C-alpha positions in Angstrom: 7.4 -34.9 58.7 6.0 -33.3 55.6 6.7 -29.6 55.2 4.0 -27.0 55.2 5.1 -23.4 54.0 3.5 -20.4 55.9 3.0 -17.2 54.1 1.6 -14.3 55.9 0.0 -11.9 53.3 -1.0 -9.2 55.8 -3.8 -7.2 54.7 -5.2 -8.2 51.4 -8.3 -7.9 49.4 -10.5 -11.0 49.5 -10.7 -11.4 45.8 -6.9 -11.1 45.4 -6.4 -13.7 48.2 -8.9 -16.1 46.5 -7.1 -15.8 43.1 -3.8 -16.7 44.9 -5.5 -19.8 46.5 -6.5 -21.0 43.1 -3.0 -20.8 41.8 -1.6 -22.8 44.7 -4.4 -25.3 44.6 -3.5 -26.0 40.8 0.2 -26.3 41.8 -0.6 -28.7 44.7 -2.9 -30.9 42.5 -0.2 -31.3 40.0 2.1 -32.3 42.9 4.4 -29.5 41.9 4.3 -27.7 45.2 4.2 -28.7 49.0 1.4 -27.9 51.4 0.8 -24.2 52.2 -1.0 -22.2 55.0 -1.8 -18.7 54.0 -2.4 -16.2 56.8 -3.9 -12.9 56.3 -6.5 -10.2 57.2 -9.2 -8.8 54.9 -10.7 -5.4 54.6 -14.4 -5.4 55.5 -16.0 -8.2 53.5 -19.0 -10.6 53.8 -18.8 -13.9 51.9 -21.5 -16.3 51.3 -20.9 -20.1 51.0 -22.1 -22.2 48.1 -25.1 -23.5 50.2 -25.7 -20.2 52.1 -28.9 -18.3 52.0 -29.0 -14.9 50.5 -31.6 -13.8 53.0 -29.0 -14.2 55.8 -27.5 -11.0 54.4 -29.4 -8.4 56.4 -28.0 -5.2 54.9 -28.8 -3.6 51.5 -26.2 -2.9 49.0 -26.5 0.7 49.8 -25.8 0.1 53.6 -22.7 -2.1 52.5 -21.4 0.8 50.4 -21.9 3.2 53.2 -19.9 1.0 55.7 -17.3 0.1 53.1 -18.0 -3.6 53.0 -17.7 -5.9 50.0 -19.7 -8.9 49.1 -18.5 -12.1 47.6 -20.2 -15.3 46.6 -17.8 -18.1 47.0 -17.4 -21.9 46.4 -16.6 -22.7 50.1 -18.9 -24.7 52.3 -20.9 -22.9 55.1 -23.3 -20.1 55.1 -22.6 -16.4 55.5 -19.8 -14.8 57.4 -17.8 -11.6 57.8 -14.0 -10.9 57.6 -12.3 -7.8 58.7 -9.3 -6.2 60.5 -8.3 -7.8 63.7 -9.2 -11.2 62.4 -6.8 -14.1 61.7 -7.9 -15.8 58.3 -6.2 -19.0 57.5 -6.4 -20.8 54.1 -4.7 -24.2 54.3 -4.0 -25.7 50.9 -3.1 -29.4 51.8 -3.3 -32.7 49.9 -5.4 -34.7 52.3 -4.7 -37.7 50.1 -1.3 -37.6 51.8 -2.6 -37.1 55.1 -6.4 -38.5 55.7 -9.1 -38.8 53.2 -11.7 -37.6 55.5 -13.5 -34.2 55.3 -15.2 -34.3 58.7 -11.9 -35.3 60.4 -10.3 -32.3 58.5 -12.8 -29.8 59.9 -12.7 -31.2 63.4 -8.8 -31.0 63.3 -9.0 -27.3 62.2 -11.2 -26.7 65.2 -8.7 -28.6 67.4 -5.7 -26.4 66.4 -7.7 -23.3 67.3 -9.1 -24.9 70.6 -5.5 -25.6 71.6 -4.3 -22.3 70.7 -7.1 -20.5 72.5 -6.4 -22.5 75.8 -2.9 -21.0 75.9 -4.9 -17.6 76.8 -6.6 -19.5 79.7 -9.9 -19.5 77.7 -11.9 -22.6 77.6 -13.5 -23.1 74.2 -15.0 -26.1 72.6 -17.4 -27.4 70.0 -21.2 -27.2 69.6 -23.1 -30.3 68.5 -24.1 -30.0 64.9 -22.2 -26.8 64.2 -18.7 -25.9 63.0 -16.3 -23.7 64.5 -15.3 -23.1 68.1 -17.3 -21.7 70.8 -16.7 -20.0 74.2 -18.8 -20.2 77.2 -19.7 -16.7 78.6 -20.5 -15.7 82.3 -24.2 -16.1 81.4 -23.6 -19.5 80.2 -24.4 -18.7 76.5 -22.0 -20.0 73.8 -20.4 -17.3 71.7 -18.6 -18.2 68.4 -14.8 -17.4 68.4 -13.8 -18.9 65.1 -15.7 -20.0 61.9 -14.7 -22.6 59.3 -15.8 -23.0 55.7 -13.6 -25.1 53.3 -13.6 -26.4 49.8 -12.1 -29.6 48.7 -11.3 -30.8 45.2 -9.4 -34.0 44.3 -8.5 -34.0 48.1 -6.8 -30.4 48.0 -8.1 -28.1 50.4 -8.8 -24.4 50.1 -10.7 -21.6 51.9 -10.4 -22.5 55.6 -11.0 -20.6 59.1 -11.4 -17.0 60.5 -10.3 -16.6 64.2 -11.5 -13.3 65.8 -8.8 -11.6 67.7 -9.6 -7.8 68.0 -12.3 -7.9 65.4 -15.1 -5.0 65.4 -18.0 -7.5 66.2 -20.4 -4.9 65.2 -20.0 -5.8 61.5 -21.7 -9.2 62.3 -25.0 -7.4 62.8 -25.1 -7.0 59.0 -25.6 -10.9 58.6 -27.1 -13.8 60.4 -23.6 -15.4 61.0 -23.2 -18.8 59.6 -27.1 -18.8 59.5 -27.3 -19.1 63.2 -29.7 -16.4 64.7 -29.4 -17.2 68.3 -25.7 -17.0 68.8 -23.4 -14.0 69.0 -19.8 -13.8 68.0 -16.8 -13.4 70.4 -13.3 -12.2 70.1 -10.0 -12.7 72.1 -10.4 -9.1 73.3 -14.0 -9.5 74.4 -13.3 -12.7 76.3 -10.0 -11.5 78.0 -11.3 -7.8 78.4 -7.9 -6.4 77.2 -6.2 -5.4 74.1 -4.9 -8.4 72.0 -2.6 -8.1 69.1 -2.8 -10.3 66.1 0.8 -11.2 66.4 0.0 -12.6 70.0 -2.3 -15.4 68.6 -1.0 -16.3 65.0 2.1 -18.1 66.1 0.1 -20.3 68.6 -2.4 -21.1 65.9 0.4 -22.0 63.4 2.3 -24.2 66.1 -0.9 -26.1 67.1 -1.9 -26.4 63.4 1.4 -28.2 62.7 1.0 -30.4 65.6 -2.5 -31.7 64.9 -1.7 -32.3 61.2 1.8 -33.6 61.8 3.4 -31.0 59.5 6.7 -29.2 59.8 5.7 -25.6 59.6 8.2 -23.5 57.7 7.9 -19.7 57.5 8.7 -18.5 53.9 9.6 -15.2 52.8 7.3 -13.5 50.4 9.8 -13.4 47.4 10.8 -16.9 47.9 7.3 -18.1 48.0 6.3 -16.6 44.8 9.5 -17.8 43.1 8.4 -21.3 44.2 5.1 -21.0 43.0 6.1 -19.6 39.6 8.5 -22.6 39.2 5.7 -25.0 40.3 3.3 -23.4 37.7 5.9 -23.8 35.0 6.5 -27.5 36.0 2.8 -28.1 36.1 2.5 -26.6 32.5 5.0 -29.1 31.0 3.1 -31.9 29.2 3.8 -35.3 30.8 
């Protein structure tokens, strides 16, 4: 099995995580580094995908400042979404040329990893036709979104990824039309289970099923070791052929 390195960045600003993704993507394109799954949380931030509609941001700049929420336009797919504490954000940087050259399959497989992880909590989630992400059926029968997906692929190397709500403060989604869908509400594990859920309860499940669906050997890498690997990869990639 191919190796995928896991690095948990903890709480990190969105811009810093994006800059790190770009470094890893460049190294992966040069075949100087193996596949990587970055896990993190972000301080309150709203991001807009490259095809998103600015009118789906419902709050003014003044309101965003008052609530301590940043805003970033990005190059990922999808529309608008929110990231914040209590959420597992995953940024897989994979070379799909070595796995399967199929963008739709890749998105569906990300969904499958989170569906399987959620099932371990006794929650039945699934897909909604024509929509990305994973959805939970509530007692009223309405579907609520537990996880969102927005990806970017260049020369078959992936970036951006998924956001899975564990103990997220769902009131922040009121600042936007989440993913451009006005008739659906967000969900979290805490809301669905009606109990406190720690991020550490869900992250290992997602990692395990991520490795399973992509047939990758998931290897947790210490921060110092990871950045040493990255620096060596960048030095290798900079050497003329």
